[in-house]
C-alpha positions as CSV (number, residue, x, y, z in Angstrom):
1,M,0.0,-0.1,0.0
2,E,3.0,2.4,-0.2
3,N,3.1,2.5,-3.7
4,V,-0.7,3.8,-4.0
5,P,-1.2,7.8,-4.8
6,L,-2.6,9.9,-2.1
7,Y,-5.9,10.1,-4.2
8,V,-6.8,6.8,-3.9
9,H,-6.6,6.6,0.1
10,F,-9.0,9.8,-0.6
11,I,-11.5,8.5,-2.3
12,F,-11.3,5.6,0.0
13,G,-12.0,7.6,3.3
14,C,-14.8,9.2,0.9
15,T,-16.6,6.3,0.2
16,V,-16.7,4.6,3.3
17,L,-17.8,8.0,5.0
18,L,-20.3,8.0,1.9
19,G,-21.7,4.7,2.6
20,F,-21.9,5.4,6.7
21,I,-23.8,8.3,6.0
22,L,-25.8,6.3,3.6
23,F,-26.7,3.4,5.6
24,Y,-27.9,5.5,8.8
25,K,-30.2,7.7,6.8
26,A,-31.2,4.2,5.5
27,S,-32.1,3.1,9.2
28,R,-34.0,6.1,10.0
29,N,-31.3,7.5,12.2
30,A,-31.5,4.5,14.7
31,K,-28.6,5.3,17.1
32,S,-27.5,1.5,17.9
33,F,-26.3,1.6,14.3
34,L,-24.6,4.2,14.5
35,Y,-22.7,3.0,17.4
36,I,-22.4,-0.6,15.7
37,S,-21.0,1.0,13.4
38,L,-18.2,3.2,15.0
39,G,-17.5,0.7,17.1
40,W,-16.7,-2.0,14.2
41,I,-14.9,0.6,11.9
42,I,-12.6,1.3,15.0
43,F,-11.9,-2.1,15.5
44,Q,-11.1,-3.0,12.1
45,S,-8.6,0.2,11.9
46,G,-7.1,-1.3,15.1
47,L,-7.0,-4.4,13.7
48,S,-5.3,-3.1,10.3
49,I,-3.1,-0.7,12.0
50,A,-1.7,-4.0,14.3
51,G,-0.8,-5.5,11.3
52,F,-3.0,-8.2,11.0
């Protein structure tokens, strides 16, 4: 991933954010969806930073 241009990381981040927002709106602003999704994103990020 070190040889990937910077715009690829930016587009990926925007895609994740847009998908999160759309699913949140589709769930009619359910707080449980918000907490579960944010927890899952943080969990996945932690695993990726740790190198798993």
